[in-house]
C-alpha positions in Angstrom: 0.3 0.4 0.1 1.6 3.3 -1.1 -0.7 6.0 -0.2 1.9 8.6 1.4 2.0 10.2 -2.3 -1.5 10.7 -2.8 -1.6 11.7 0.8 1.3 14.5 0.3 0.1 15.9 -2.7 -3.4 16.4 -1.1 -1.4 19.2 1.2 -0.1 21.2 -1.9 -1.0 24.6 -2.3 -4.5 24.8 -4.0 -5.4 21.2 -3.8 -8.2 22.1 -1.7 -11.1 23.8 -3.4 -12.7 27.0 -2.2 -16.0 25.4 -1.5 -17.8 22.3 -2.7 -21.2 21.4 -3.2 -21.4 18.6 -0.9 -22.7 18.6 2.5 -19.7 17.4 4.2 -17.1 19.9 5.6 -13.9 20.5 4.0 -10.8 19.3 6.2 -9.7 23.0 6.8 -13.5 23.7 8.3 -12.9 20.7 11.2 -9.5 22.9 12.4 -10.7 25.5 14.7 -9.9 29.2 13.1 -6.8 30.0 15.9 -5.2 26.5 15.2 -4.8 27.3 10.6 -1.8 29.9 11.0 -0.4 26.7 13.0 -1.3 24.1 10.4 0.0 27.1 7.3 3.4 26.3 9.3 3.5 22.8 9.5 2.6 22.9 5.5 5.4 24.7 4.3 8.0 23.2 7.1 6.6 19.7 5.2 7.3 21.1 1.8 10.8 21.9 3.2 11.4 18.6 4.4 10.0 16.8 1.0 12.3 18.4 -0.4 15.4 17.1 1.7 13.9 13.6 2.0 15.6 12.8 -1.2 18.8 13.2 0.3 18.5 9.6 2.3 21.5 7.8 2.5 20.9 3.8 0.7 21.3 1.3 2.7 24.7 0.4 1.7 25.9 3.5 2.6 25.1 2.8 6.1 26.3 -0.3 6.1 29.5 0.9 4.6 29.6 3.8 6.9 28.9 1.5 10.0 31.8 1.6 12.7 32.0 -0.5 15.6 32.9 1.2 18.9 35.8 -1.5 18.9 38.1 -2.2 16.6 39.3 -5.4 14.9 43.0 -6.1 14.8 43.6 -9.1 12.2 46.8 -11.2 11.5 48.3 -11.1 8.1 45.5 -13.5 7.0 42.6 -11.1 7.9 42.2 -13.7 10.9 40.7 -12.1 14.3 43.4 -11.8 16.9 42.3 -9.4 19.2 39.5 -6.9 19.6 39.5 -3.7 21.3 37.6 -1.0 22.1 38.2 2.2 20.4 35.7 4.4 21.0 34.3 5.1 24.6 31.6 7.4 23.8 29.3 4.6 22.6 28.9 0.6 22.7 28.6 -0.2 19.7 29.3 -4.0 18.5 29.6 -5.3 14.6 27.0 -4.7 11.8 24.9 -8.2 12.0 22.9 -9.3 9.1 19.1 -9.9 9.3 19.6 -13.1 9.0 21.6 -14.0 11.6 19.6 -12.5 14.1 17.1 -14.4 16.5 13.5 -14.8 15.0 12.3 -14.3 18.5 14.3 -10.8 18.8 12.9 -9.8 15.5 9.2 -11.1 16.7 9.3 -9.1 19.9 10.7 -6.3 17.6 7.6 -5.7 15.5 4.9 -6.4 17.9 6.3 -3.9 20.3 7.8 -1.3 18.2 5.5 -1.5 14.9 2.6 -4.3 14.7 1.3 -3.4 11.1 5.8 -2.8 9.7 5.2 -5.4 7.0 1.7 -3.8 5.8 2.4 0.1 5.9 4.7 2.3 3.8 6.3 4.5 6.3 3.6 5.6 8.1 1.3 3.8 10.0 -1.6 5.7 9.5 -4.1 4.0 11.4 -1.8 4.3 15.1 -1.6 8.2 13.9 -5.1 8.8 14.2 -5.3 6.6 17.3 -2.3 8.8 18.6 -4.2 11.9 17.6 -7.9 10.6 19.0 -5.9 9.5 22.3 -4.3 12.9 22.8 -7.7 14.8 22.0 -9.6 12.5 25.1 -5.8 12.8 27.4 -6.0 8.8 26.8 -2.3 6.7 26.6 -1.7 5.0 23.6 1.3 3.8 21.8 1.9 5.9 19.9 2.3 6.4 16.3 6.7 6.2 15.5 7.1 3.3 13.5 9.9 1.3 13.1 11.0 2.9 9.7 10.1 6.5 10.9 12.4 5.8 14.0 15.0 4.7 11.6 15.0 7.8 9.5 15.4 9.7 13.0 18.9 7.2 13.5 20.2 8.3 10.5 19.5 12.1 10.3 20.9 14.1 12.9 17.9 17.2 12.3 15.1 14.9 13.0 17.2 13.3 15.5 14.8 13.3 19.0 15.9 16.1 21.7 15.8 16.0 25.4 11.9 18.0 24.9 11.1 15.2 22.2 10.8 16.2 18.5 9.3 19.5 17.4 6.3 19.7 14.7 8.5 20.5 11.9 11.2 17.3 12.9 7.9 14.9 13.1 6.8 15.8 9.7 10.2 16.0 8.1 10.2 11.8 10.1 7.6 11.2 7.7 8.6 12.2 4.7 11.9 10.4 5.3 10.1 7.3 6.4 8.4 7.1 3.3 11.5 8.1 1.1 13.1 4.8 3.0 10.1 2.8 2.1 10.5 3.1 -1.7 14.0 3.3 -1.7 15.0 0.1 0.6 13.2 -3.2 1.3 11.7 -4.2 4.4 14.1 -6.7 5.5 16.9 -3.9 5.0 14.9 -1.4 6.8 14.7 -4.0 9.6 18.2 -5.1 9.9 19.3 -1.2 9.6 17.1 -0.4 12.6 18.4 -3.1 14.7 21.9 -2.5 14.3 21.1 1.5 14.9 18.9 1.9 17.3 19.9 2.5 20.9 18.8 0.3 23.9 20.6 1.0 27.2 22.9 3.6 28.4 26.2 3.8 26.1 24.9 0.4 24.7 23.8 1.2 20.9 22.9 -1.6 18.1 21.3 -5.7 19.2 25.4 -6.7 18.8 26.4 -4.6 21.7 23.4 -5.1 23.8 23.5 -9.0 23.3 27.4 -9.5 24.1 26.8 -7.0 27.1 23.8 -7.7 28.5 23.2 -11.8 27.6 26.9 -12.8 26.5 26.2 -14.5 23.3 25.6 -13.5 19.7 22.8 -11.8 18.7 21.7 -15.3 16.6 21.3 -16.9 19.9 18.9 -15.1 21.9 15.7 -16.4 23.0 11.8 -15.5 23.6 12.6 -13.9 27.2 15.8 -12.3 26.7 14.3 -11.0 23.2 11.4 -9.4 25.3 13.8 -7.4 27.2 16.0 -6.4 24.4 12.3 -4.9 23.0 11.4 -3.4 26.3 14.6 -1.2 26.2 14.0 0.0 23.4 10.9 1.8 24.4 12.4 2.8 27.5 16.3 2.5 27.4 17.5 3.9 30.9 14.0 2.7 33.0 14.5 1.3 36.3 14.2 -3.1 36.2 11.1 -3.3 37.2 9.2 -1.0 34.3 11.7 -2.9 32.2 10.1 -6.4 33.7 6.5 -4.8 33.2 7.3 -4.0 29.7 9.0 -7.1 28.4 6.0 -9.2 30.2 3.7 -7.7 27.9 5.6 -8.4 24.8 6.5 -11.7 26.0 2.5 -12.5 26.2 2.0 -10.8 23.1 4.8 -13.4 21.4 3.4 -16.7 23.2 0.0 -15.9 23.9 -1.0 -19.6 24.4 1.3 -19.5 27.5 1.5 -18.1 30.7 4.3 -15.5 31.2 5.8 -15.9 34.3 6.8 -12.4 35.4 7.5 -13.0 38.5 10.7 -15.0 37.1 11.3 -12.2 34.7 11.9 -9.7 36.9 14.8 -11.4 38.9 16.4 -12.1 35.2 15.6 -8.6 34.0 17.4 -7.4 37.1 20.3 -9.6 36.4 20.8 -8.6 33.1 20.2 -4.8 32.8 23.2 -5.1 35.5 25.7 -7.5 33.8 28.8 -6.4 31.9 29.7 -9.6 29.8 31.2 -7.4 26.5 35.0 -7.1 27.8 36.8 -3.9 26.4 39.2 -5.7 25.1 39.2 -9.5 24.2 41.8 -11.7 22.1 44.9 -13.6 21.8 47.2 -10.4 21.0 46.3 -7.6 23.6 49.8 -6.0 23.4 50.7 -6.3 19.6 47.1 -5.1 19.0 48.2 -1.9 21.4 51.0 -1.7 19.4 49.8 -2.2 16.3 46.7 0.3 17.0 49.0 3.1 18.0 51.3 3.1 15.1 47.9 3.4 12.8 46.7 6.4 15.0 50.2 8.3 14.6 50.5 7.4 10.8 53.6 4.9 10.6 54.4 3.0 7.7 55.1 -0.7 8.1 58.4 -1.4 9.1 59.1 2.2 10.9 58.7 -0.1 14.2 62.0 2.1 15.1 62.1 5.0 13.9 64.4 7.8 14.6 63.4 11.4 15.4 63.1 13.4 12.7 62.4 10.0 10.4 58.8 10.9 8.2 56.1 9.6 8.8 53.1 8.3 6.4 49.8 8.0 7.1 49.0 4.5 7.8 45.8 3.1 5.9 43.3 0.8 7.2 41.2 -2.1 5.4 38.3 0.1 5.0 35.8 -1.3 7.3 37.6 -0.1 10.7 40.1 -3.1 11.4 43.6 -3.4 11.2 45.6 -6.0 9.5 49.0 -6.6 11.2 52.2 -9.2 10.4 51.1 -11.5 12.4 50.7 -15.4 12.3 47.6 -16.0 13.9 48.3 -20.1 14.7 52.1 -19.4 15.6 50.1 -17.0 18.1 47.9 -19.3 19.9 51.0 -21.5 20.1 53.5 -19.2 21.2 50.6 -18.0 23.8 50.0 -21.3 25.0 53.2 -22.5 25.0 54.8 -19.9 27.4 51.4 -20.2 29.7 52.1 -23.8 30.6 55.9 -23.7 30.7 55.4 -20.6 33.5 52.9 -23.0 35.6 55.5 -25.2 35.8 57.6 -23.1 37.2 55.1 -21.6 39.7 56.8 -23.1 42.7 60.0 -20.8 41.6 58.5 -17.4 41.9 58.2 -16.8 38.4 55.3 -15.2 36.9 55.6 -13.7 34.0 57.2 -14.2 30.4 57.1 -12.3 27.0 58.1 -13.5 23.4 58.7 -12.6 20.0 59.2 -13.9 16.7 60.5 -12.4 14.0 61.2 -12.9 9.9 64.6 -12.5 9.4 64.3 -11.5 6.0 61.6 -8.8 6.1 62.0 -7.7 10.2 57.8 -8.4 10.4 56.8 -9.7 13.9 55.3 -13.1 13.4 54.1 -13.4 17.3 54.2 -10.9 19.7 53.3 -12.4 23.3 53.9 -9.4 25.6 53.1 -11.2 29.4 51.8 -14.7 30.5 48.0 -13.2 30.9 46.0 -14.4 33.6 48.7 -16.2 35.2 50.7 -12.4 35.7 49.7 -9.5 38.7 50.8 -7.2 35.7 49.4 -8.4 32.7 49.0 -5.0 31.6 52.5 -4.7 31.0 54.1 -4.7 27.8 57.5 -7.2 28.6 58.1 -7.3 24.6 58.9 -3.6 24.9 59.8 -3.7 28.7 63.0 -2.6 30.1 65.1 -5.3 31.7 68.5 -6.1 32.1 69.8 -8.8 29.3 72.4 -10.3 31.0 74.7 -12.4 28.5 72.9 -12.1 25.7 74.9 -9.3 25.0 78.2 -11.3 24.2 77.4 -12.2 21.1 77.5 -8.7 20.0 80.6 -8.2 22.1 82.3 -10.7 20.9 81.2 -10.1 17.5 83.1 -6.4 17.1 85.9 -8.0 18.8 86.6 -10.0 16.4 85.4 -7.7 13.4 88.5 -5.2 15.0 90.5 -7.9 14.8 91.5 -7.8 18.6 90.2 -11.8 18.7 89.6 -14.7 16.5 87.3 -17.6 17.7 90.4 -19.4 18.8 92.3 -17.0 21.1 93.0 -17.9 24.0 91.6 -15.3 26.9 92.8 -16.3 30.9 89.4 -17.1 32.8 90.9 -16.8 35.8 90.2 -14.9 38.8 90.5 -10.6 37.2 90.7 -7.0 39.1 89.9 -4.6 36.9 90.8 -0.9 38.6 88.1 1.4 37.2 87.4 4.8 38.6 84.8 3.6 41.0 87.4 1.2 42.3 88.2 -2.6 41.6 85.9 -4.7 39.2 86.3 -8.6 40.1 83.8 -10.4 37.4 82.8 -13.8 38.4 81.2 -16.4 36.5 77.4 -18.0 37.2 78.9 -21.3 38.8 81.8 -18.8 40.8 84.4 -21.7 39.0 87.4 -20.6 36.7 88.1 -22.9 33.6 91.8 -21.7 33.3 92.8 -20.4 29.6 89.9 -21.3 27.2 89.5 -20.1 23.4 86.7 -17.6 22.7 84.6 -20.0 20.9 84.4 -21.6 23.9 84.2 -18.3 26.0 81.3 -17.3 24.0 79.4 -20.9 23.7 80.0 -21.6 27.2 78.6 -18.1 28.7 82.1 -17.6 30.6 81.8 -13.8 32.7 85.3 -13.3 33.1 86.7 -13.7 29.5 83.6 -11.8 28.5 84.8 -8.5 30.7 88.4 -9.2 29.6 87.0 -8.6 25.9 85.4 -5.7 27.2 88.9 -4.3 28.3 89.8 -4.7 24.6 87.1 -3.1 22.9 86.6 -0.6 25.9 82.6 0.0 27.3 82.2 3.7 24.9 83.3 1.8 21.9 80.9 -1.7 22.7 77.9 1.2 23.7 78.1 2.8 20.0 78.1 -0.9 18.5 75.1 -1.8 20.3 73.3 1.6 19.8 74.2 0.7 15.8 72.0 -2.6 16.2 68.8 -0.4 17.7 69.5 -1.2 21.3 68.2 1.7 23.6 71.2 2.3 25.6 70.1 5.2 28.2 74.1 5.9 29.1 77.3 6.2 28.0 79.5 3.3 27.9 81.7 4.4 30.8 78.3 4.7 33.1 78.0 1.6 32.3 81.8 0.6 32.6 83.3 -2.9 32.2 80.0 -4.7 33.6 78.2 -3.7 30.2 80.0 -7.2 29.0 78.0 -8.8 31.2 74.6 -7.0 30.4 74.6 -4.3 33.0 72.3 -1.8 30.5 68.6 -2.1 30.0 67.2 -3.0 27.2 63.5 -4.6 25.2 63.1 -7.5 23.7 61.6 -6.6 20.5 65.4 -4.9 20.2 67.1 -7.6 21.7 65.8 -9.7 19.3 66.0 -7.4 16.1 70.1 -7.4 17.1 70.4 -10.6 16.8 68.3 -11.2 13.6 71.1 -8.6 12.4 73.0 -11.3 13.4 71.2 -13.7 11.4 71.3 -11.3 7.9 75.1 -11.1 7.7 75.6 -7.7 10.4 72.7 -5.7 8.6 70.2 -4.0 11.0 66.9 -3.3 9.5 63.7 -2.1 11.5 60.8 -4.4 12.7 57.4 -4.5 10.9 54.1 -4.7 12.7 51.7 -3.5 10.5 51.3 -5.3 7.4 51.5 -3.4 4.1 49.1 -1.8 2.1 48.6 -3.2 -1.7 51.4 -1.9 -3.8 50.6 1.5 -5.5 51.3 0.2 -9.4 51.1 4.0 -10.6 53.9 4.7 -8.8 57.1 2.6 -10.1 60.7 2.3 -8.4 64.1 2.2 -9.9 65.9 -1.5 -9.2 68.8 0.4 -7.8 66.5 2.4 -5.5 64.7 -1.2 -4.3 68.1 -2.7 -4.0 69.3 -0.2 -1.6 66.4 0.1 0.3 66.0 -3.6 0.6 69.9 -4.4 1.5 70.9 -1.8 4.0 74.6 -1.3 4.6 76.2 -3.7 7.9 76.8 -2.5 11.1 78.9 -5.6 11.7 81.6 -7.4 9.9 79.6 -9.7 7.6 82.3 -12.0 8.7 82.2 -11.7 12.4 78.6 -12.3 12.3 79.2 -15.7 10.2 81.8 -16.7 13.0 79.3 -15.5 16.0 76.4 -17.3 14.4 78.7 -21.0 14.0 80.0 -20.2 17.5 76.4 -20.2 19.4 75.2 -23.2 16.8 78.0 -25.5 17.7 77.2 -27.8 20.7 80.7 -28.8 21.6 81.6 -25.6 22.7 78.9 -25.1 24.9 79.3 -28.8 26.9 81.7 -27.0 29.1 78.1 -25.1 30.8 75.3 -26.5 28.8 76.7 -30.2 28.7 75.9 -32.5 26.0 72.5 -32.8 25.9 71.3 -29.4 26.3 67.6 -28.2 25.4 69.3 -25.5 23.3 70.3 -28.1 20.3 67.9 -28.4 17.9 67.6 -31.2 15.1 67.8 -28.2 12.7 70.3 -25.6 12.2 70.0 -22.5 14.8 71.9 -20.2 16.9 71.1 -19.2 20.6 72.1 -18.0 23.5 70.8 -17.6 26.9 71.4 -15.2 29.9 70.1 -14.1 33.2 70.4 -10.8 35.0 71.7 -9.9 38.5 69.9 -11.6 41.4 68.2 -14.0 38.6 65.4 -11.1 38.3 65.4 -11.6 34.0 66.2 -14.4 32.2 66.5 -15.1 28.5 66.5 -17.0 25.4 67.2 -15.3 21.7 68.4 -16.9 19.0 67.5 -17.6 15.1 67.6 -20.3 12.6 67.8 -19.9 8.7 64.3 -18.0 8.5 63.0 -16.7 12.0 64.7 -14.7 15.4 62.8 -15.6 18.6 63.1 -13.9 21.8 62.1 -15.1 25.2 61.8 -13.3 28.7 60.8 -15.1 31.8 60.9 -13.3 35.4 58.6 -10.8 37.0 57.2 -7.4 35.8 58.0 -6.2 39.5 61.7 -7.2 39.6 61.1 -9.4 42.1 63.7 -12.5 42.2 62.9 -16.0 41.0 64.3 -18.9 42.8 66.4 -21.4 41.3 66.0 -20.5 37.0 68.8 -21.2 34.9 69.1 -20.2 31.3 68.4 -23.7 30.5 65.3 -24.2 33.0 64.0 -20.5 32.3 63.2 -19.4 28.8 65.3 -21.9 26.8 62.5 -24.1 26.8 60.0 -22.0 25.4 62.4 -20.9 23.1 63.0 -24.8 21.6 59.5 -25.3 21.3 58.5 -22.2 19.4 61.4 -23.4 17.0 60.6 -27.1 16.2 56.9 -25.3 15.6 58.3 -22.9 13.3 60.3 -25.7 11.8 58.2 -28.6 12.0 57.5 -28.7 8.1 60.2 -26.0 7.0 64.1 -26.8 7.0 66.8 -24.8 8.4 70.2 -25.2 7.0 73.3 -23.3 8.0 74.6 -20.0 6.4 77.2 -20.1 3.3 80.5 -18.4 4.3 80.9 -14.8 3.3 84.1 -13.7 1.1 87.0 -12.9 2.8 86.8 -15.9 5.5 89.4 -18.6 6.0 88.9 -22.3 7.5 92.2 -23.8 9.1 93.1 -26.6 10.9 94.3 -25.0 14.4 96.0 -26.7 17.1 96.0 -26.2 21.1 99.4 -26.4 23.0 99.6 -28.0 26.5 97.6 -26.4 29.6 99.0 -26.7 32.9 98.2 -30.5 33.2 100.0 -31.4 30.4 97.3 -32.2 28.1 96.3 -29.8 25.2 94.0 -26.8 26.3 91.6 -27.9 24.0 91.1 -30.3 21.1 92.6 -29.6 17.6 89.5 -28.6 15.3 89.0 -26.9 11.8 88.2 -22.7 12.6 86.9 -19.8 10.8 89.5 -16.7 10.7 88.8 -13.3 9.1 91.4 -13.7 6.5 94.6 -11.9 7.7 93.9 -13.6 11.3 94.9 -17.0 10.7 97.4 -19.1 12.2 97.9 -22.8 12.5 98.9 -23.1 16.5 97.2 -21.5 19.9 99.4 -21.4 23.3 100.3 -20.6 26.0 102.9 -17.4 26.3 105.8 -19.2 27.4 105.2 -22.2 24.7 107.5 -22.4 21.6 105.4 -20.8 18.7 102.8 -19.3 21.2 100.3 -16.9 20.2 97.7 -16.5 23.2 95.3 -13.2 23.4 96.7 -13.4 26.9 99.3 -10.8 25.8 98.0 -9.5 23.1 99.5 -5.8 22.8 96.4 -3.7 23.4 95.6 -0.1 25.4 94.0 0.0 28.7 93.9 3.2 29.2 92.1 5.7 28.1 89.2 4.7 27.8 88.2 5.4 23.9 86.0 8.7 23.9 87.6 10.2 26.5 87.2 14.1 26.7 90.1 15.6 29.3 89.6 19.0 30.7 92.8 21.1 31.6 93.0 22.7 34.9 93.1 26.1 35.2 95.0 26.1 38.5 97.9 24.0 37.4 100.5 24.9 35.3 100.1 23.4 31.9 103.8 22.2 32.2 102.6 20.2 35.0 99.6 18.4 33.7 100.1 14.9 32.2 97.5 12.1 31.0 99.1 8.6 31.5 99.0 5.9 28.8 98.6 2.0 30.1 99.1 -0.9 27.2 99.8 -4.7 27.8 101.9 -6.8 24.9 105.5 -6.7 24.1 107.7 -4.3 22.3 105.0 -1.5 21.4 105.2 2.0 20.7 102.5 5.2 20.9 101.8 7.5 18.3 100.0 10.5 18.7 97.8 11.7 15.6 100.7 9.5 13.0 103.9 10.6 15.3 105.8 8.8 17.5 105.6 9.6 21.0 107.1 6.7 23.6 108.0 3.3 23.6 107.0 0.8 26.6 103.8 0.3 27.9 103.4 3.1 30.2 104.1 7.1 28.9 103.1 10.1 30.3 101.6 12.9 27.7 101.5 16.4 28.3 97.8 17.3 26.5 97.1 20.4 23.9 93.8 21.3 23.6 92.1 19.4 20.7 91.0 15.9 19.4 93.5 13.5 19.0 94.4 10.0 17.6 96.2 7.6 20.1 97.3 4.6 18.5 99.6 1.5 19.7 101.8 0.0 17.4 103.8 -3.5 17.4 107.2 -3.9 17.1 106.4 -4.6 13.2 105.0 -1.6 12.7 101.5 -2.6 12.6 98.5 -0.4 14.3 97.1 -3.0 17.2 94.7 -0.7 19.1 93.8 2.9 19.3 92.0 5.5 21.2 90.1 8.8 20.4 90.1 11.2 23.1 89.7 15.2 23.5 91.4 18.0 25.3 89.5 20.5 26.2 91.3 24.1 28.0 92.7 27.1 26.7 95.9 26.8 27.9 99.1 28.2 25.5 101.5 24.9 24.7 104.8 25.8 23.4 106.4 23.8 20.8 109.3 22.9 23.0 106.7 21.6 26.0 105.0 19.7 23.0 108.2 17.5 22.8 
């Protein structure tokens, strides 16, 4: 029945004749004279609103523009990972198709709001006349607003009901808009849009949010009782539970006239339902990754700019168009990683450990494939993201230290380093490092020292490299050191600085990529723009950054960390760190057992795991192989269940040489003979203690021990310039000192008269080769004569 166009035409000017011979009175004759000016205004408003009604949106536009109060964070294949509330002003769920809404709810809504919904053309004129008659006699009626009219008010802000109700103009406009909707939309589309847009209670809008908040289920599962309560809330969204129950009971009787409604039980059910809040603000398997991804999307950060530095350009990140954000995560891997971490932490509960974190990176692209920020319900600080929290990394910095020492040719993998009690002079006193088991192994090769995670050899290696130089190397790999290397001192070799699991894992990814550092990516890349062309050279330069570590040194470190025989002194032959495929891994434990780590890589993936307590409390009897390592090993096995992992090919400039070791104090060889990798030019066949013929031991390698690299010296104005001196100290035999390329002194110690400027201090061996160097700066305004310089 399409009666509205004819009725609208009847309200046009001139449509009513001035006088008719029929005895029936005209419509205007039925209206009191005092009301006729109001009618004229109403008719004018009706004409204006009729013109505006043509701008009503289509059903497809309304559905397309619908936005949930939650954002769906998806994995790389579109699978839901996490639902996060991002609009605090309203509680709106997902758009629900009419076929996915229970028949009971559809019936209840039509019976409650618009009994003749399927009969009228937008306006129920029978209801209008009943309402007018009721108003005339001051009788309470249901009202004349149809579902279509209500929907028009929800779609058009100008027609929306205010605090004092709708004005006459709004009512007329709503009538015209409803007729327009009925002409353009089908009945099922009107009902579907209405159920997704109607406010129910408080901040709740739409049937999906109502069903999940008050009933804890999807709209498809609502029964007759729940449907009656939902329909009652449309009429009185914020009414007291008793009034909602009364209205719901009426709806239920209309729905099931053959059954007697139990309104007393319905009262208890309604009171509990309207107070329930089962729709959590966030739910899923990746809460921390979801928050990170949403923050990056809001900041307009492009995928691949996970660790952008200040001043880097940021481009607008585009979502998928449906209000969701797609990440690089893999949902099956995320579920497995989360379950594995939680299961292992339950096994460690008796050792006072409740928190953990895990991240998996793709070596080639830097894409984050799994991000587990906490142990969830096992933690008392589940909101803390362990992937980005700053913690002490312990021995996991040692591979980066040895890699730098090998790259600078201060060590080879076979060089002997003394693992014995050491007392190192520092500005704050003596530093006396200890091994994990508080035992010393004597002279060991650098391969053994790194794989077995011996502390004293690592500190001796840092003495060669210097804390400041090592700190610069760590920053180049993306580790966020807050202080200078001299601030941490020699304890930096044992992980005294704080880093994040994400940055540490990415630094290991640098080792996996042959020394090339790259940023990580959490947001999935958008579809490529075919209109933009990139030259092959530019694309290649962007995909292959310059190495921050010599590729040969990175390869040697990986070869050491993948060697099960080299780690036997600490971890034994049957270690959890050994896998059936090629992998390289390092564990670490921070001071007082507050943090435990396992970080390593395979041919394609780099995995980092941390366990501990977010509060910083110490764990009890948790070692590198019992804490994080089992989780690391399980995740690696999952990744390579059907995917092989092969050892990397050696880069150019490496030499593999057969080597022997001299005898130790007990008369036996220090280590078994083997084939070893060397940076070309550093290879040699024998490594022995200094007192043996032909020995070449790193224990006596020539190096500068003081001053530290990057030292800044300020001249004291109260001391005569000629009486100020800087002391140089070194180890090794037959060494000479050079300053800015000029010979200065011989021997292990020298006194230097400083003058303002930047200077390069070099240590030269007996053959004239530079074996070590330091840069320092002297500040001051003193005048130094040429004779004083000599």
